[in-house]
C-alpha positions as CSV (number, residue, x, y, z in Angstrom):
1,M,23.0,23.7,50.5
2,V,19.3,23.1,51.2
3,S,18.3,25.5,48.5
4,R,20.6,23.8,46.0
5,L,19.1,20.4,46.8
6,S,15.5,21.7,46.5
7,A,16.4,23.3,43.1
8,L,17.8,19.9,41.9
9,L,14.7,18.1,43.2
10,S,12.4,20.7,41.4
11,A,14.4,20.2,38.2
12,G,14.1,16.4,38.5
13,L,10.4,16.6,39.1
14,L,10.0,18.8,36.1
15,I,11.9,16.3,33.9
16,V,9.8,13.4,35.2
17,M,6.6,15.3,34.5
18,S,7.6,16.5,31.1
19,N,8.7,12.9,30.0
20,A,5.3,11.5,31.0
21,A,3.4,14.0,28.9
22,V,5.5,13.6,25.7
23,A,4.2,11.4,23.0
24,E,6.6,9.6,20.6
25,S,5.8,9.7,16.9
26,G,7.1,7.6,14.0
27,I,6.3,4.6,11.9
28,A,4.2,1.6,13.1
29,S,4.4,-1.8,11.4
30,I,2.4,-5.0,11.8
31,Y,3.4,-8.4,13.1
32,P,2.9,-11.1,10.5
33,H,0.2,-13.8,11.2
34,S,2.9,-16.4,10.9
35,Y,4.2,-15.4,14.4
36,K,1.0,-16.8,16.0
37,G,1.8,-18.9,19.1
38,R,5.5,-17.9,19.2
39,R,6.8,-16.7,22.5
40,T,7.2,-13.0,22.9
41,A,10.0,-11.4,24.9
42,S,7.6,-11.3,27.9
43,G,7.1,-15.0,27.7
44,Q,3.5,-14.8,26.5
45,P,2.5,-16.5,23.2
46,F,1.9,-14.1,20.4
47,N,-1.9,-13.7,19.7
48,P,-2.6,-11.8,16.4
49,G,-6.2,-11.2,17.7
50,A,-5.1,-9.4,20.9
51,M,-4.6,-5.6,21.3
52,T,-0.8,-5.9,22.1
53,C,2.3,-4.4,20.7
54,A,6.1,-4.5,20.8
55,H,8.1,-1.4,22.0
56,R,11.8,-1.0,22.6
57,R,11.6,1.1,25.8
58,H,8.3,0.7,27.7
59,A,8.0,-2.1,30.3
60,F,6.0,-5.2,29.7
61,G,2.4,-4.7,30.7
62,T,2.5,-1.0,30.0
63,S,-0.7,0.4,28.3
64,L,0.0,2.6,25.4
65,R,-2.3,4.9,23.4
66,V,-1.6,4.7,19.7
67,T,-3.1,7.3,17.4
68,V,-3.4,7.5,13.6
69,G,-5.2,10.6,12.4
70,G,-8.4,10.8,14.4
71,K,-8.4,7.1,15.5
72,S,-6.8,5.8,18.6
73,I,-6.5,2.5,20.5
74,T,-5.0,1.2,23.7
75,C,-2.6,-1.7,23.5
76,R,-0.4,-3.5,26.0
77,V,3.4,-4.0,25.6
78,T,4.2,-7.8,25.5
79,D,7.3,-7.8,23.3
80,R,10.5,-5.9,22.3
81,G,10.9,-4.3,18.9
82,P,10.7,-3.1,16.3
83,F,14.2,-3.5,15.2
84,V,14.0,-1.5,12.0
85,R,15.3,2.0,11.9
86,G,12.6,4.7,11.9
87,R,9.9,2.4,13.4
88,V,8.6,3.0,16.9
89,I,6.1,0.2,17.5
90,D,4.9,-3.1,16.1
91,L,1.2,-3.8,16.3
92,T,-0.9,-7.0,16.1
93,P,-3.0,-7.3,12.9
94,V,-6.2,-6.6,14.9
95,A,-4.7,-3.4,16.5
96,A,-3.6,-2.1,13.1
97,R,-7.1,-2.9,11.6
98,A,-8.7,-1.0,14.5
99,L,-6.6,2.0,13.5
100,G,-7.5,1.6,9.8
101,F,-4.2,0.7,8.2
102,S,-2.3,-2.2,6.8
103,G,1.4,-2.2,6.2
104,L,3.0,0.9,7.6
105,A,1.5,4.1,9.1
106,R,2.7,7.3,10.8
107,V,1.5,7.1,14.5
108,S,1.8,8.9,17.8
109,V,2.5,6.7,20.8
110,G,1.9,7.8,24.4
111,R,1.9,6.0,27.8
112,L,-1.3,5.9,29.7
């Protein structure tokens, strides 16, 4: 019985470790400037000049590393979304500019 429990615990620890190391990839989009001042899902007002983002799964306040090609940034999750199929993250205009894109871009997203 003890060996079975330790095997299950080992398997669980391996799953937790592998999930932490996996980066998500997909399409990033940009919040419009017109959202300035609106409340995000976390309750904070949207600031297009801050390095923040919206993500469906990560907890509010989580720092994410977003990479496009050779450029990467760190942003903080303050909102939920995006709610468009195929998109994995919404970035503020300043965050997208720091990555060198406008519109849509293929990105890799990982938790720090």
